[in-house]
GUMAR-649816 format. One line per field, with one value per atom (N, C-alpha, C, CB): residue in one letter; atom name; x, y, z. Coordinates in pm, 1 decimal. Glycine has a CB too. Example, Ala and Ser with C-alpha at 12.3 -4.5 7.8 and 13.67 -1.06 7.14 Angstrom:
BEGIN
residu: (A  A  A  A  S  S  S  S)
atome: (N  CA  C  CB  N  CA  C  CB)
east: (1319.0  1230.0  1320.0  1130.8  1285.0  1367.0  1290.0  1408.4)
north: (-569.0  -450.0  -330.0  -447.3  -225.0  -106.0  3.0  -59.8)
up: (780.0  780.0  780.0  904.6  708.0  714.0  787.0  572.5)
END
This chain:
BEGIN
residu: (X  X  X  X  X  X  X  X  X  X  X  X  X  X  X  X  X  X  X  X  X  X  X  X  X  X  X  X  X  X  X  X  X  X  X  X  X  X  X  X  X  X  X  X  X  X  X  X  X  X  X  X  X  X  X  X  X  X  X  X  X  X  X  X  X  X  X  X  X  X  X  X  X  X  X  X  X  X  X  X  X  X  X  X  X  X  X  X  X  X  X  X  X  X  X  X  X  X  X  X  X  X  X  X  X  X  X  X  X  X  X  X  X  X  X  X  X  X  X  X  X  X  X  X  X  X  X  X  X  X  X  X  X  X  X  X  X  X  X  X  X  X  X  X  X  X  X  X  X  X  X  X  X  X  X  X  X  X  X  X  X  X  X  X  X  X  X  X  X  X  X  X  X  X  X  X  X  X  X  X  X  X  X  X  X  X  X  X  X  X  X  X  X  X  X  X  X  X  X  X  X  X  X  X  X  X  X  X  X  X  X  X  X  X  X  X  X  X  X  X  X  X  X  X  X  X  X  X  X  X  X  X  X  X  X  X  X  X  X  X  X  X  X  X  X  X  X  X  X  X  X  X  X  X  X  X  X  X  X  X  X  X  X  X  X  X  X  X  X  X  X  X  X  X  X  X  X  X  X  X  X  X  X  X  X  X  X  X  X  X  X  X  X  X  X  X  X  X  X  X  X  X  X  X  X  X  X  X  X  X  X  X  X  X  X  X  X  X  X  X  X  X  X  X  X  X  X  X  X  X  X  X  X  X  X  X  X  X  X  X  X  X  X  X  X  X  X  X  X  X  X  X  X  X  X  X  X  X  X  X  X  X  X  X  X  X  X  X  X  X  X  X  X  X  X  X  X  X  X  X  X  X  X  X  X  X  X  X  X  X  X  X  X  X  X  X  X  X  X  X  X  X  X  X)
atome: (N  CA  C  CB  N  CA  C  CB  N  CA  C  CB  N  CA  C  CB  N  CA  C  CB  N  CA  C  CB  N  CA  C  CB  N  CA  C  CB  N  CA  C  CB  N  CA  C  CB  N  CA  C  CB  N  CA  C  CB  N  CA  C  CB  N  CA  C  CB  N  CA  C  CB  N  CA  C  CB  N  CA  C  CB  N  CA  C  CB  N  CA  C  CB  N  CA  C  CB  N  CA  C  CB  N  CA  C  CB  N  CA  C  CB  N  CA  C  CB  N  CA  C  CB  N  CA  C  CB  N  CA  C  CB  N  CA  C  CB  N  CA  C  CB  N  CA  C  CB  N  CA  C  CB  N  CA  C  CB  N  CA  C  CB  N  CA  C  CB  N  CA  C  CB  N  CA  C  CB  N  CA  C  CB  N  CA  C  CB  N  CA  C  CB  N  CA  C  CB  N  CA  C  CB  N  CA  C  CB  N  CA  C  CB  N  CA  C  CB  N  CA  C  CB  N  CA  C  CB  N  CA  C  CB  N  CA  C  CB  N  CA  C  CB  N  CA  C  CB  N  CA  C  CB  N  CA  C  CB  N  CA  C  CB  N  CA  C  CB  N  CA  C  CB  N  CA  C  CB  N  CA  C  CB  N  CA  C  CB  N  CA  C  CB  N  CA  C  CB  N  CA  C  CB  N  CA  C  CB  N  CA  C  CB  N  CA  C  CB  N  CA  C  CB  N  CA  C  CB  N  CA  C  CB  N  CA  C  CB  N  CA  C  CB  N  CA  C  CB  N  CA  C  CB  N  CA  C  CB  N  CA  C  CB  N  CA  C  CB  N  CA  C  CB  N  CA  C  CB  N  CA  C  CB  N  CA  C  CB  N  CA  C  CB  N  CA  C  CB  N  CA  C  CB  N  CA  C  CB  N  CA  C  CB  N  CA  C  CB  N  CA  C  CB  N  CA  C  CB  N  CA  C  CB  N  CA  C  CB  N  CA  C  CB  N  CA  C  CB  N  CA  C  CB  N  CA  C  CB  N  CA  C  CB  N  CA  C  CB  N  CA  C  CB  N  CA  C  CB  N  CA  C  CB  N  CA  C  CB  N  CA  C  CB  N  CA  C  CB  N  CA  C  CB)
east: (77.3  -4.2  107.9  -115.4  52.3  120.3  115.2  51.4  217.6  195.8  142.0  307.1  74.6  7.4  -138.8  62.0  -187.6  -334.8  -394.6  -350.0  -494.9  -532.0  -669.8  -532.0  -703.5  -821.5  -929.6  -796.8  -1057.1  -1155.0  -1198.3  -1285.5  -1252.4  -1297.6  -1382.1  -1349.3  -1489.8  -1584.6  -1598.2  -1701.2  -1662.9  -1666.5  -1686.4  -1776.8  -1796.8  -1822.1  -1886.1  -1907.4  -1802.1  -1834.3  -1881.6  -1704.9  -1893.6  -1948.2  -1839.5  -1987.4  -1721.6  -1626.8  -1654.8  -1474.6  -1720.9  -1738.3  -1857.0  -1763.4  -1870.6  -1995.6  -2112.8  -1981.0  -2242.0  -2362.5  -2374.9  -2462.7  -2331.7  -2345.1  -2262.2  -2296.0  -2151.1  -2069.8  -2132.1  -1912.1  -2191.9  -2257.6  -2382.6  -2287.0  -2451.0  -2579.2  -2535.1  -2697.5  -2415.6  -2374.6  -2281.7  -2297.1  -2215.5  -2093.5  -2144.1  -1930.3  -2148.3  -2176.9  -2041.7  -2235.0  -2052.6  -1927.4  -1877.2  -1954.3  -1946.2  -1901.6  -1981.5  -1924.1  -1909.8  -1948.4  -1903.9  -1911.0  -1994.2  -1966.0  -2002.9  -2033.2  -1909.0  -1909.0  -1836.7  -1876.4  -1808.7  -1726.1  -1607.2  -1802.5  -1493.1  -1393.8  -1392.6  -1312.4  -1395.2  -1430.8  -1350.0  -1434.9  -1209.5  -1127.8  -1165.3  -940.5  -1151.6  -1169.5  -1294.9  -1086.6  -1372.5  -1510.0  -1521.6  -1571.4  -1455.9  -1483.9  -1507.7  -1375.5  -1569.0  -1626.5  -1518.4  -1726.3  -1560.5  -1472.6  -1547.4  -1399.7  -1481.2  -1536.1  -1463.2  -1531.6  -1516.0  -1457.7  -1503.7  -1497.7  -1414.7  -1461.3  -1419.9  -1379.2  -1511.1  -1470.0  -1508.4  -1565.7  -1395.0  -1374.4  -1348.1  -1262.3  -1408.5  -1373.9  -1239.5  -1496.3  -1148.2  -999.3  -969.3  -891.5  -886.7  -801.6  -662.7  -789.5  -638.5  -512.7  -478.1  -502.3  -344.0  -288.2  -279.1  -133.9  -306.6  -274.9  -417.1  -220.1  -530.2  -646.9  -709.3  -729.0  -754.9  -840.9  -975.8  -874.3  -1001.3  -1158.2  -1164.2  -1260.5  -1280.9  -1304.3  -1229.1  -1464.0  -1205.3  -1142.3  -1188.8  -1011.3  -1180.5  -1205.4  -1113.6  -1312.2  -1066.8  -979.5  -1072.5  -894.7  -1022.9  -1093.8  -997.6  -1149.2  -1034.4  -979.1  -1030.9  -1004.8  -958.4  -1018.6  -974.4  -1005.7  -1053.1  -989.9  -1062.8  -1002.4  -984.3  -1058.1  -1156.8  -949.5  -1288.9  -1380.9  -1491.6  -1290.2  -1575.6  -1713.9  -1669.9  -1877.9  -1670.3  -1609.9  -1713.6  -1461.7  -1773.2  -1857.3  -1817.9  -1992.2  -1723.4  -1673.2  -1565.1  -1634.7  -1585.7  -1514.2  -1356.8  -1593.0  -1363.8  -1234.4  -1152.3  -1243.0  -1217.1  -1155.2  -1098.5  -1264.1  -1179.0  -1140.8  -1011.3  -1243.0  -1008.9  -898.7  -768.4  -910.8  -763.8  -642.2  -632.3  -646.5  -718.0  -706.8  -608.2  -851.6  -550.6  -450.0  -530.0  -352.1  -503.2  -588.2  -513.4  -657.4  -567.2  -518.0  -600.2  -560.6  -523.7  -577.2  -550.6  -522.0  -630.0  -609.9  -694.0  -654.3  -650.0  -721.2  -762.0  -656.4  -892.0  -937.9  -1057.3  -1002.0  -1056.0  -1147.1  -1275.5  -1163.8  -1364.3  -1518.7  -1578.7  -1597.8  -1558.5  -1621.9  -1575.9  -1565.2  -1441.4  -1413.0  -1458.6  -1290.5  -1473.8  -1543.9  -1706.2  -1545.7  -1771.3  -1901.1  -1906.3  -1952.2  -1828.5  -1823.9  -1781.9  -1759.3  -1689.7  -1655.0  -1767.5  -1544.5  -1827.5  -1966.7  -2057.0  -2052.1  -2093.0  -2192.9  -2162.7  -2216.2  -2013.8  -1967.9  -1974.7  -1847.0  -1946.7  -1961.4  -2095.6  -1876.4  -2199.0  -2323.4  -2400.5  -2386.1  -2349.3  -2411.9  -2349.2  -2388.0  -2255.3  -2190.3  -2283.5  -2043.6  -2293.4  -2368.7  -2266.4  -2398.0  -2354.1  -2296.3  -2286.7  -2382.1  -2167.3  -2168.7  -2276.4  -2047.6  -2300.5  -2382.4  -2319.2  -2409.5  -2368.3  -2298.2  -2368.8  -2329.4)
north: (-122.3  -4.2  136.6  -11.5  224.3  350.0  427.6  435.2  521.2  607.3  735.5  624.6  746.1  865.0  852.0  930.0  769.4  732.9  850.0  561.9  914.2  1024.4  968.6  1184.9  953.2  905.2  1039.6  812.5  1004.2  1132.6  1122.2  1139.2  1257.8  1263.3  1182.0  1373.1  1135.1  1034.8  906.5  1090.0  811.5  682.2  683.4  606.8  716.4  743.3  885.7  635.5  965.7  1119.0  1162.0  1208.4  1303.8  1357.6  1337.8  1517.5  1316.9  1294.4  1156.5  1296.3  1063.3  939.1  970.0  802.7  867.7  883.3  834.4  800.4  865.2  843.1  697.0  892.0  614.9  478.2  416.4  419.9  475.3  418.3  471.9  457.0  579.7  607.7  533.6  746.4  481.3  409.9  255.5  433.3  224.5  63.5  27.0  16.6  102.4  62.7  131.4  136.6  -2.7  15.7  74.8  -111.8  152.2  197.1  72.0  330.1  -12.4  -132.9  -252.1  -117.3  -364.6  -477.3  -597.2  -484.6  -683.3  -817.7  -930.8  -831.1  -1030.4  -1143.9  -1252.9  -1118.9  -1337.5  -1465.8  -1475.3  -1577.7  -1503.7  -1520.4  -1639.1  -1538.9  -1619.9  -1707.2  -1831.4  -1643.8  -1828.5  -1971.8  -2045.5  -1949.3  -1959.4  -2033.2  -2038.1  -1980.4  -1958.7  -1953.6  -1886.3  -2100.4  -1798.3  -1744.0  -1612.9  -1760.7  -1544.6  -1397.6  -1289.6  -1344.9  -1190.1  -1074.1  -970.9  -1078.8  -848.5  -708.7  -647.3  -626.0  -559.5  -484.3  -323.5  -543.1  -227.0  -79.4  -40.4  25.1  13.5  79.8  223.6  14.8  292.3  426.5  476.3  459.2  600.0  639.5  720.9  730.8  713.1  761.3  815.1  644.6  903.3  937.0  891.9  1086.2  847.4  790.2  809.7  674.1  798.0  805.2  666.4  873.6  566.4  434.0  379.5  329.4  440.7  384.0  496.0  326.5  471.0  592.9  593.8  561.1  735.6  747.2  725.7  632.4  691.3  671.7  544.6  657.3  559.6  455.7  429.6  473.1  288.4  264.2  197.1  205.1  223.1  151.9  63.3  242.0  -73.8  -177.4  -219.6  -292.2  -192.7  -238.8  -374.5  -141.6  -473.9  -592.0  -636.6  -692.7  -694.4  -746.8  -884.8  -640.8  -966.3  -1104.4  -1102.6  -1223.3  -1123.1  -1138.5  -1022.2  -1104.7  -1030.4  -937.5  -804.7  -1022.9  -698.3  -575.7  -465.7  -533.9  -415.1  -297.9  -182.5  -327.3  -195.7  -100.8  -22.8  -154.7  121.2  206.4  227.1  325.6  205.8  218.0  92.1  254.5  -7.2  -158.0  -152.4  -275.6  -110.1  -94.5  -20.7  -32.8  96.1  166.8  113.0  264.8  2.1  -51.9  -186.8  -66.4  -235.4  -365.2  -388.3  -414.7  -481.4  -508.8  -530.8  -643.4  -444.2  -449.1  -481.7  -307.4  -531.7  -574.1  -457.2  -752.8  -392.5  -282.1  -300.9  -151.7  -253.1  -260.6  -144.2  -406.5  -105.3  -9.2  -41.2  96.8  -46.4  -95.5  14.3  -267.4  -27.6  80.0  76.5  51.0  160.2  162.0  44.0  275.7  4.5  -113.5  -252.1  -119.5  -262.2  -370.0  -378.5  -382.9  -250.1  -239.3  -308.7  -72.3  -252.6  -266.0  -438.7  -183.2  -515.7  -628.0  -699.2  -643.6  -644.0  -710.6  -722.0  -634.2  -615.9  -589.8  -708.6  -433.6  -718.4  -820.3  -947.7  -826.7  -980.9  -1113.9  -1164.5  -1125.9  -1048.9  -1081.8  -1067.3  -988.4  -1005.0  -1024.5  -1147.9  -908.5  -1214.0  -1326.1  -1459.2  -1325.5  -1450.2  -1555.6  -1577.3  -1523.0  -1703.9  -1720.3  -1633.8  -1899.9  -1587.7  -1502.6  -1585.6  -1372.1  -1540.1  -1607.9  -1578.8  -1580.1  -1643.6  -1600.2  -1490.2  -1709.2  -1401.5  -1276.5  -1268.5  -1118.8)
up: (3.6  -0.1  1.5  141.0  -77.1  -91.1  50.7  -210.3  65.3  175.8  152.0  240.8  39.0  19.6  1.9  -88.2  98.1  117.1  226.3  182.0  201.0  294.8  330.3  228.2  467.7  502.7  524.3  633.4  474.9  485.6  616.3  382.6  658.7  807.5  847.7  846.1  765.5  803.1  731.2  800.4  744.2  703.6  545.9  780.8  483.5  353.3  336.4  299.4  272.7  272.7  136.1  312.4  148.0  17.8  -95.6  32.9  -55.6  -171.3  -245.6  -117.0  -173.5  -257.7  -346.3  -168.5  -444.3  -544.5  -476.2  -684.6  -530.7  -480.9  -450.7  -570.1  -562.1  -554.0  -422.8  -691.3  -413.5  -285.1  -172.1  -278.0  -153.2  -25.5  1.4  -16.3  -112.7  -81.4  -66.1  -205.6  -116.6  -112.7  -0.4  -249.6  45.9  121.4  278.1  42.5  371.7  488.5  572.4  533.8  679.2  747.0  829.0  845.6  878.0  951.9  895.2  1111.7  870.5  829.5  912.7  705.1  942.5  1008.8  932.9  1135.0  935.4  863.1  902.0  753.0  817.9  827.2  749.0  790.6  798.7  743.5  616.3  849.4  504.6  413.0  400.3  300.9  455.8  445.8  585.0  431.2  696.8  832.4  899.9  926.3  870.4  907.7  1052.2  904.3  1090.9  1224.7  1196.0  1330.0  1313.5  1278.1  1262.3  1395.4  1163.3  1132.0  1130.1  1011.8  1157.4  1145.0  1047.2  1269.8  961.8  870.9  900.1  728.7  878.5  877.0  724.2  1004.9  663.5  513.3  549.6  359.1  473.1  464.0  314.0  554.6  305.7  164.1  173.7  93.0  75.3  83.9  -46.8  121.1  -27.2  -165.6  -178.5  -187.6  -302.1  -346.5  -458.2  -337.2  -476.3  -630.9  -688.8  -641.8  -589.9  -644.3  -718.7  -515.0  -693.9  -733.0  -805.7  -619.0  -940.9  -1017.6  -937.3  -1200.0  -959.6  -907.2  -759.8  -977.1  -725.9  -575.9  -529.8  -541.6  -391.6  -336.8  -207.5  -337.8  -149.7  -15.4  51.7  1.9  178.5  264.7  335.5  359.0  353.2  426.9  517.8  344.2  654.8  776.5  817.6  881.0  853.3  908.6  1032.4  827.0  1114.4  1234.1  1262.0  1360.0  1340.6  1362.0  1482.3  1389.3  1463.4  1591.5  1549.1  1759.4  1628.2  1610.2  1698.5  1683.1  1662.0  1727.2  1704.7  1663.5  1827.9  1808.9  1886.5  1839.6  1984.6  2060.3  1998.9  2173.5  1979.7  1914.6  1968.0  1918.4  2127.7  2180.7  2163.2  2321.1  2179.1  2128.4  2001.2  2116.5  1897.7  1766.7  1738.8  1702.6  1799.0  1781.4  1805.2  1846.7  1930.1  1986.4  1910.9  2151.6  1828.5  1792.8  1657.2  1772.7  1653.9  1524.3  1404.1  1541.4  1317.0  1191.7  1045.7  1181.3  981.5  845.7  754.3  804.8  672.7  584.5  444.0  621.8  351.8  206.7  143.2  148.6  26.0  -47.2  -171.4  -57.8  -209.4  -349.0  -395.5  -339.7  -521.4  -603.5  -546.1  -763.5  -589.4  -554.1  -594.7  -618.8  -711.3  -781.4  -692.8  -952.0  -654.6  -575.4  -439.0  -574.2  -374.1  -249.2  -261.8  -210.1  -357.1  -376.6  -373.5  -519.6  -457.6  -484.4  -372.0  -585.9  -283.8  -149.6  -49.5  -81.4  -50.9  37.1  -0.8  -2.5  -135.0  -169.6  -129.2  -303.1  -146.0  -113.1  17.3  -146.1  98.9  256.4  295.1  351.9  249.5  286.9  226.8  260.0  127.2  71.4  148.0  -91.3  234.2  305.1  416.4  350.7  486.2  598.2  727.7  620.0  808.0  911.3  1039.1  933.6  1104.9  1237.3  1341.6  1298.8  1447.1  1558.4  1628.1  1652.3  1656.9  1725.0  1879.1  1625.8)
END
């Protein structure tokens, strides 16, 4: 990931396209597709020179996490994807069976 990624002040902001604001939830709970355990993702609109057009940063942690203070302290895996990839990712997560919370 490039160092020139800038996070927007809110999860999905006015800088995002209308389709992105309608389709991308700021928090997504689901199941790891390979191991089957609960996972939480935070999705944020970002600006970056690595992705043309709208981009989304996807932060992932193992487990179901709703507490913002604990989220800030958790070890996260992050990646930046295009708007189309983010929408496809959300649909894929939402179509998988979800763990009991």
